[in-house]
C-alpha positions as CSV (number, residue, x, y, z in Angstrom):
1,X,-78.1,92.4,31.3
2,X,-74.8,92.2,33.1
3,X,-71.1,92.4,32.6
4,X,-68.6,92.5,34.8
5,X,-65.4,93.3,33.2
6,X,-64.6,96.4,34.2
7,X,-62.0,96.0,37.4
8,X,-64.8,97.7,40.1
9,X,-62.1,95.9,43.0
10,X,-62.6,97.8,46.6
11,X,-59.9,100.3,47.3
12,X,-56.8,99.1,48.7
13,X,-55.6,101.4,51.6
14,X,-52.8,102.7,49.7
15,X,-54.8,103.7,46.7
16,X,-57.5,105.2,49.3
17,X,-54.6,107.4,50.8
18,X,-53.4,108.4,47.4
19,X,-56.9,109.4,46.5
20,X,-57.6,111.2,49.6
21,X,-54.1,113.4,49.0
22,X,-55.4,114.7,46.0
23,X,-58.5,115.5,47.2
24,X,-57.5,117.3,50.1
25,X,-54.5,119.2,47.6
26,X,-57.3,122.1,46.5
27,X,-57.8,122.1,50.5
28,X,-53.9,123.1,50.4
29,X,-54.3,125.3,47.5
30,X,-52.2,128.3,48.0
31,X,-50.1,127.3,50.6
32,X,-46.1,127.3,50.2
33,X,-44.0,124.1,50.0
34,X,-40.9,123.4,50.2
35,X,-39.7,122.1,46.9
36,X,-38.7,118.4,46.9
37,X,-37.3,118.5,43.6
38,X,-33.4,118.7,44.8
39,X,-34.1,115.5,46.8
40,X,-35.5,113.7,43.5
41,X,-32.8,114.7,41.6
42,X,-30.3,113.6,43.7
43,X,-32.2,110.3,44.4
44,X,-32.1,110.0,40.7
45,X,-28.5,110.4,40.5
46,X,-27.8,108.0,43.3
47,X,-29.9,105.3,41.2
48,X,-27.7,106.5,37.7
49,X,-31.1,107.1,36.2
50,X,-31.1,109.2,33.1
51,X,-33.8,111.9,33.6
52,X,-35.7,112.8,30.8
53,X,-35.3,116.5,30.2
54,X,-38.7,118.3,29.6
55,X,-40.0,118.6,26.1
56,X,-43.1,119.7,24.5
57,X,-45.4,116.8,25.0
58,X,-44.7,116.3,28.3
59,X,-45.2,119.8,29.4
60,X,-48.2,119.8,27.0
61,X,-49.5,116.7,29.0
62,X,-48.8,118.2,32.5
63,X,-50.9,121.2,31.6
64,X,-53.7,119.2,30.6
65,X,-53.4,116.9,34.0
66,X,-55.8,118.3,36.0
67,X,-53.8,119.2,38.8
68,X,-55.1,121.2,42.0
69,X,-57.8,122.4,39.9
70,X,-61.6,121.8,40.0
71,X,-63.3,119.8,37.6
72,X,-65.5,122.1,35.1
73,X,-69.6,121.5,35.5
74,X,-69.5,120.8,32.0
75,X,-72.8,118.6,31.9
76,X,-75.0,120.6,33.8
77,X,-75.3,122.7,30.7
78,X,-76.7,121.7,27.5
79,X,-74.6,119.7,25.0
80,X,-76.0,122.3,22.3
81,X,-74.8,125.3,23.6
82,X,-71.9,124.4,25.5
83,X,-68.5,126.3,24.9
84,X,-65.7,125.1,25.7
85,X,-62.7,126.7,27.2
86,X,-60.0,127.9,25.5
87,X,-57.5,126.1,27.1
88,X,-59.1,122.9,27.1
89,X,-60.1,123.2,23.8
90,X,-56.7,123.7,23.0
91,X,-55.5,120.4,25.6
92,X,-57.6,118.8,23.0
93,X,-56.0,119.6,19.8
94,X,-53.1,118.1,21.3
95,X,-54.7,115.2,21.7
96,X,-55.9,114.9,17.6
97,X,-52.3,115.7,17.0
98,X,-51.0,112.9,19.6
99,X,-53.3,110.5,17.4
100,X,-53.3,111.9,14.1
101,X,-49.4,112.9,13.2
102,X,-49.4,116.4,11.6
103,X,-46.4,115.4,9.8
104,X,-48.6,112.8,7.1
105,X,-52.2,114.1,8.4
106,X,-53.9,116.6,6.9
107,X,-55.3,119.2,9.5
108,X,-58.4,118.6,10.9
109,X,-61.1,119.7,13.1
110,X,-61.3,117.7,16.2
111,X,-63.9,119.0,17.7
112,X,-65.9,117.8,14.8
113,X,-65.4,114.0,15.8
114,X,-67.7,111.6,17.7
115,X,-64.7,111.0,20.8
116,X,-65.2,114.9,21.1
117,X,-68.9,115.1,21.5
118,X,-68.6,112.0,24.3
119,X,-65.9,113.8,25.9
120,X,-68.7,116.7,26.2
121,X,-71.6,115.1,26.8
122,X,-70.4,112.1,28.9
123,X,-69.4,112.3,32.2
124,X,-67.7,108.9,32.6
125,X,-66.1,109.6,29.4
126,X,-64.3,112.6,30.8
127,X,-62.9,110.9,33.9
128,X,-61.3,108.4,31.9
129,X,-59.9,111.2,29.2
130,X,-58.7,113.1,32.4
131,X,-56.9,109.8,34.2
132,X,-55.3,108.7,30.5
133,X,-53.8,111.6,30.7
134,X,-52.5,111.8,34.0
135,X,-51.2,108.1,32.8
136,X,-49.5,109.3,30.1
137,X,-48.0,111.9,31.7
138,X,-46.6,109.4,34.4
139,X,-45.7,106.7,31.5
140,X,-43.4,109.3,30.1
141,X,-41.7,110.2,33.6
142,X,-41.0,107.1,34.1
143,X,-42.9,107.2,37.8
144,X,-42.4,104.0,39.7
145,X,-46.5,104.7,40.9
146,X,-49.7,105.4,39.5
147,X,-50.5,109.4,40.3
148,X,-53.6,110.6,42.6
149,X,-55.0,111.7,39.8
150,X,-54.9,108.8,37.5
151,X,-56.6,107.0,40.4
152,X,-59.0,109.4,41.2
153,X,-60.8,109.9,38.1
154,X,-60.1,106.1,37.1
155,X,-62.4,105.1,40.4
156,X,-64.6,107.8,39.7
157,X,-65.1,106.5,35.8
158,X,-65.5,102.9,37.0
159,X,-68.2,103.5,39.0
160,X,-69.6,105.2,36.6
161,X,-69.0,102.3,33.6
162,X,-70.4,99.8,35.9
163,X,-73.9,101.8,36.7
164,X,-74.2,101.9,32.5
165,X,-73.4,98.1,32.3
166,X,-76.2,97.4,34.3
167,X,-78.7,99.6,32.2
168,X,-80.1,100.0,28.6
169,X,-77.4,101.5,27.4
170,X,-74.8,98.9,27.8
171,X,-73.5,98.7,24.5
172,X,-74.4,101.5,22.7
173,X,-71.5,103.5,21.0
174,X,-70.2,105.9,23.6
175,X,-69.9,102.7,26.2
176,X,-68.1,100.9,23.8
177,X,-65.8,104.3,23.3
178,X,-65.6,104.5,27.1
179,X,-64.3,100.8,26.9
180,X,-62.0,101.3,24.6
181,X,-60.3,104.1,26.8
182,X,-59.5,101.7,29.4
183,X,-58.3,99.5,26.8
184,X,-56.2,102.0,25.8
185,X,-55.4,103.4,29.3
186,X,-54.0,99.8,30.0
187,X,-52.2,99.7,27.0
188,X,-50.2,102.5,28.4
189,X,-50.1,101.4,31.9
190,X,-48.6,97.5,30.7
191,X,-51.2,95.8,32.8
192,X,-52.3,93.1,30.9
193,X,-54.5,91.3,32.7
194,X,-57.1,94.1,33.1
195,X,-55.6,94.6,29.3
196,X,-57.6,91.5,28.6
197,X,-60.6,91.7,31.4
198,X,-62.0,94.5,28.9
199,X,-60.9,93.6,25.8
200,X,-63.2,90.2,26.2
201,X,-65.4,92.7,27.6
202,X,-65.7,94.5,24.4
203,X,-66.0,91.6,22.3
204,X,-68.8,90.5,24.2
205,X,-70.2,93.6,23.9
206,X,-69.3,93.9,19.5
207,X,-71.1,90.2,19.3
208,X,-74.5,91.3,21.4
209,X,-74.4,94.1,18.7
210,X,-74.4,92.0,15.9
211,X,-70.7,91.8,15.2
212,X,-68.2,94.5,13.9
213,X,-69.8,95.2,10.5
214,X,-72.8,97.1,12.5
215,X,-70.1,99.4,13.9
216,X,-69.3,100.6,10.0
217,X,-71.5,103.4,10.0
218,X,-69.7,104.8,13.3
219,X,-66.2,104.3,11.7
220,X,-64.9,106.5,14.4
221,X,-65.6,103.6,17.1
222,X,-64.6,100.8,14.7
223,X,-61.3,102.1,13.6
224,X,-60.5,102.4,17.3
225,X,-61.8,99.3,18.3
226,X,-59.6,97.5,15.6
227,X,-57.1,99.9,16.9
228,X,-56.6,98.7,20.3
229,X,-57.6,95.4,20.0
230,X,-54.8,94.3,17.2
231,X,-54.1,91.2,19.1
232,X,-56.3,90.0,21.9
233,X,-55.2,86.3,22.0
234,X,-59.6,85.3,22.0
235,X,-61.4,83.3,19.6
236,X,-64.0,85.5,18.7
237,X,-67.2,83.5,16.9
238,X,-67.8,86.0,14.7
239,X,-66.4,85.1,10.8
240,X,-65.0,88.9,10.9
241,X,-63.0,88.4,14.0
242,X,-59.4,87.1,13.0
243,X,-56.4,89.1,13.6
244,X,-55.9,92.0,15.8
245,X,-53.0,94.7,17.0
246,X,-52.1,95.9,20.0
247,X,-52.7,93.4,22.3
248,X,-50.9,90.8,20.0
249,X,-48.0,92.7,19.8
250,X,-47.5,92.2,24.2
251,X,-49.1,88.7,24.0
252,X,-48.4,86.9,20.7
253,X,-51.4,85.9,20.5
254,X,-54.1,85.4,17.7
255,X,-55.8,89.0,16.9
256,X,-59.9,89.5,17.0
257,X,-60.8,91.6,14.0
258,X,-59.9,92.0,11.0
259,X,-59.1,95.4,9.2
260,X,-57.5,94.8,5.8
261,X,-58.2,97.4,3.8
262,X,-56.1,99.9,2.3
263,X,-57.4,102.9,1.3
264,X,-57.5,103.8,-2.9
265,X,-55.9,106.8,-2.3
266,X,-52.6,105.3,-0.7
267,X,-52.6,102.2,-2.7
268,X,-52.0,104.5,-5.8
269,X,-49.5,107.0,-4.6
270,X,-47.9,104.1,-3.4
271,X,-48.0,102.4,-7.3
272,X,-47.4,106.1,-8.6
273,X,-44.3,106.7,-6.3
274,X,-43.2,102.8,-6.4
275,X,-40.1,102.0,-4.8
276,X,-37.0,100.7,-6.2
277,X,-36.0,97.2,-6.4
278,X,-32.7,98.0,-5.3
279,X,-33.8,98.9,-2.2
280,X,-32.9,96.9,0.5
281,X,-35.4,94.7,1.5
282,X,-36.4,94.0,-1.8
283,X,-33.5,91.9,-2.5
284,X,-33.8,90.4,1.1
285,X,-37.0,89.5,0.5
286,X,-36.8,88.0,-3.1
287,X,-37.1,84.2,-2.2
288,X,-40.1,84.8,0.4
289,X,-43.7,84.1,-0.6
290,X,-45.6,86.5,-3.1
291,X,-48.2,87.4,-0.2
292,X,-45.1,88.2,2.1
293,X,-42.8,90.0,-0.5
294,X,-46.4,92.2,-1.8
295,X,-46.7,93.3,2.3
296,X,-42.4,94.0,2.9
297,X,-42.8,96.5,-0.3
298,X,-46.1,98.0,0.8
299,X,-44.7,98.7,4.2
300,X,-41.0,100.1,2.4
301,X,-43.4,102.4,0.2
302,X,-45.2,103.4,3.1
303,X,-42.1,104.3,5.0
304,X,-41.4,106.3,1.5
305,X,-45.0,108.1,1.3
306,X,-44.3,109.5,4.7
307,X,-40.7,110.9,4.3
308,X,-42.3,112.7,1.2
309,X,-45.8,114.0,2.6
310,X,-46.1,117.5,1.4
311,X,-49.0,120.1,2.4
312,X,-50.8,118.8,-0.8
313,X,-50.3,115.3,-0.7
314,X,-51.0,114.5,3.4
315,X,-53.8,111.9,4.4
316,X,-57.1,112.5,5.5
317,X,-57.3,111.1,9.5
318,X,-59.5,108.4,8.5
319,X,-56.8,107.2,5.4
320,X,-54.0,107.2,8.3
321,X,-55.9,105.4,10.5
322,X,-56.9,102.6,7.8
323,X,-53.7,102.7,6.6
324,X,-52.3,102.0,10.1
325,X,-54.9,99.4,10.8
326,X,-54.1,97.2,7.4
327,X,-50.4,97.3,7.9
328,X,-50.6,96.2,11.2
329,X,-53.0,93.0,10.5
330,X,-51.4,92.0,7.2
331,X,-47.6,91.8,9.7
332,X,-49.4,89.5,12.6
333,X,-51.3,87.5,9.8
334,X,-48.0,87.3,7.9
335,X,-45.9,86.3,11.3
336,X,-47.8,84.1,12.4
337,X,-48.6,82.2,8.9
338,X,-44.8,81.9,7.3
339,X,-41.8,82.7,9.9
340,X,-41.3,79.3,10.4
341,X,-40.8,79.1,6.4
342,X,-38.0,82.1,6.4
343,X,-34.6,82.9,5.7
344,X,-32.4,84.0,9.5
345,X,-31.9,87.5,8.2
346,X,-35.6,87.2,6.9
347,X,-37.0,86.8,9.8
348,X,-35.2,89.1,11.7
349,X,-36.3,91.9,9.2
350,X,-39.9,90.9,9.3
351,X,-39.5,91.1,13.6
352,X,-38.2,95.0,12.4
353,X,-40.5,96.0,10.2
354,X,-43.6,94.8,13.2
355,X,-40.8,97.3,15.7
356,X,-41.3,99.6,12.6
357,X,-44.8,99.8,13.1
358,X,-44.8,99.6,16.6
359,X,-43.4,103.3,16.4
360,X,-46.3,104.1,14.6
361,X,-49.2,103.5,17.0
362,X,-48.4,106.4,19.8
363,X,-47.5,109.6,18.7
364,X,-47.4,111.1,22.1
365,X,-44.1,113.4,22.0
366,X,-41.9,110.2,21.0
367,X,-40.7,110.5,25.1
368,X,-40.9,106.9,25.1
369,X,-42.2,103.6,23.7
370,X,-45.0,101.4,24.8
371,X,-43.2,97.9,26.5
372,X,-43.4,94.8,24.3
373,X,-40.9,93.0,25.8
374,X,-41.7,89.5,24.0
375,X,-40.9,91.2,20.6
376,X,-38.0,92.7,22.4
377,X,-36.7,89.3,23.4
378,X,-37.7,87.7,20.0
379,X,-35.5,90.7,18.2
380,X,-33.0,90.4,20.0
381,X,-32.2,86.9,20.0
382,X,-32.5,87.3,15.7
383,X,-29.7,90.1,15.9
384,X,-28.0,87.7,17.9
385,X,-27.6,85.3,15.1
386,X,-26.9,87.7,12.7
387,X,-24.1,89.7,14.5
388,X,-21.6,87.3,13.8
389,X,-21.7,87.3,10.0
390,X,-22.2,91.2,9.8
391,X,-18.4,91.3,8.7
392,X,-19.7,90.5,5.3
393,X,-20.9,94.2,4.1
394,X,-24.8,92.8,2.7
395,X,-25.4,91.9,6.2
396,X,-23.8,94.9,7.5
397,X,-26.4,98.1,7.3
398,X,-29.4,95.4,7.9
399,X,-27.9,95.1,11.0
400,X,-27.5,98.4,11.5
401,X,-30.7,99.3,10.8
402,X,-32.4,96.3,13.0
403,X,-30.4,97.4,15.9
404,X,-31.5,101.4,15.6
405,X,-35.0,100.5,14.8
406,X,-35.1,97.8,18.1
407,X,-33.6,101.0,20.2
408,X,-36.1,103.3,19.2
409,X,-38.9,100.9,19.7
410,X,-38.7,98.1,21.9
411,X,-35.4,98.1,23.4
412,X,-35.7,99.3,27.5
413,X,-32.4,100.9,29.0
414,X,-31.7,97.5,30.2
415,X,-30.7,96.4,27.1
416,X,-28.3,99.0,26.4
417,X,-25.0,96.5,28.1
418,X,-25.4,94.7,25.0
419,X,-27.0,96.9,22.3
420,X,-24.2,99.8,22.8
421,X,-21.4,97.7,22.3
422,X,-23.4,96.0,19.1
423,X,-24.3,99.3,17.9
424,X,-20.4,100.2,17.9
425,X,-19.3,97.6,16.6
426,X,-21.0,97.6,13.3
427,X,-21.0,101.2,13.1
428,X,-16.9,100.5,13.1
429,X,-16.6,98.2,10.7
430,X,-19.3,100.7,8.4
431,X,-16.5,103.3,9.3
432,X,-19.8,105.6,10.4
433,X,-18.0,108.3,12.7
434,X,-21.4,110.8,12.4
435,X,-24.9,110.6,12.6
436,X,-25.3,112.0,9.4
437,X,-23.1,108.7,8.3
438,X,-25.3,106.8,9.9
439,X,-28.6,108.5,8.9
440,X,-27.5,108.3,5.1
441,X,-27.6,104.2,5.8
442,X,-30.8,104.1,7.3
443,X,-32.4,106.2,4.8
444,X,-32.6,103.0,2.6
445,X,-34.8,101.0,5.1
446,X,-38.3,101.8,7.0
447,X,-37.4,104.8,8.2
448,X,-39.4,107.7,8.7
449,X,-37.9,111.1,8.9
450,X,-40.4,112.9,11.2
451,X,-40.6,110.0,13.4
452,X,-37.9,108.3,14.0
453,X,-34.5,110.3,13.1
454,X,-34.8,112.4,16.4
455,X,-34.9,109.8,18.5
456,X,-32.2,108.0,16.6
457,X,-29.7,110.8,16.9
458,X,-30.3,110.1,20.9
459,X,-29.5,106.5,20.4
460,X,-26.4,107.6,18.1
461,X,-25.6,110.2,21.0
462,X,-25.6,107.2,23.9
463,X,-23.3,105.3,21.3
464,X,-20.6,107.9,21.3
465,X,-21.1,108.4,25.2
466,X,-20.3,104.7,25.3
467,X,-17.4,104.8,23.2
468,X,-15.6,107.9,25.0
469,X,-16.1,105.9,28.2
470,X,-14.3,102.8,26.9
471,X,-11.5,104.7,25.8
472,X,-11.0,106.5,29.2
473,X,-11.7,104.0,31.1
């Protein structure tokens, strides 16, 4: 059996040079080098680029990235007697919290997951994990080029994966998990061509296993596939292949698999704590189709549920993951089916819900969101259509929510040229002079304090600086 979906093209001269440089770091360890920090700061200032201050997650990723340290020989040890070094154990817990935010999820032991087992017993999975760590660090620090660490470990991983794809383990659970990791990395890197290549390979592997239902006995793998695939543009032969998320959000193409089941406990919480009918979104979508109204109510209710999470009411990891998957598939399906029949404000708010949803997918420190260029353009177009009528009190708070949720989810820095003036205009119309006043308006909409407040405050501070510069200028 042969697969040809993992890109293992020969390295170019630039990449070879980068890998050699990475290898030489071990030989050069201990030597004193002149710091380039001042040079980088001057270059950043010359480009007028805002340099992110160091934050906890970026610091964690720096510790996790395998800079100048040898890779431990984990794989010469029997897995049953292996004991992972303390620091690597802490790093793995950090990854666990990134996938399952502790604000909403019960504390868990990531060492009991299938992913930890693969990390210990699978050399290719280990290299992909290290490459993923380096890629995330590059991404959050806005680096223009991949680091030597990411290239070196991904090169090793590709070679190991391709060996396995030509052997008897080509469609085993560990191999499927590896491809999921490759897809996750391309999502962060924003390389949609490689993303699609890996995804098509994953689809073929699942088909050869007999369909997505065969993996239900291995729920970790099933949810990982669905979480990464939500939205590929491929028509799968299986009846279960309908709608997936991540690739669809990037490309606006249909999804592959369906994972609609909402956990029973979450549904009970939603019914028990039912949101008030006076909430703005309930009024805005009062004329929509029942299916859409129910979805809007569920998303709004879940945002309230997450805001009210306490120690004894936090979700289990699988409940959180299943909730995120269910919302994603339903949002994608409704977007494709009903967007043409919506009023302008309903269409804009539905896009706002999708943007809100993207903030739940990546919890690695919330330093930067993934790039969703098509979604960003669509939201901007919809908001532009609403801004002329935002002088009406009914539309003002909705406009401010759309602008703020867009700012922290899909709008990039280049959008500041129109986003900041728009935020100034609407906030002045609403007489919002402080962040507390702004936050008081946002709490009536899908807005999760633990995830969105810090990012929202940064946007508000940027708006204040913009206003000040205009007054001085």
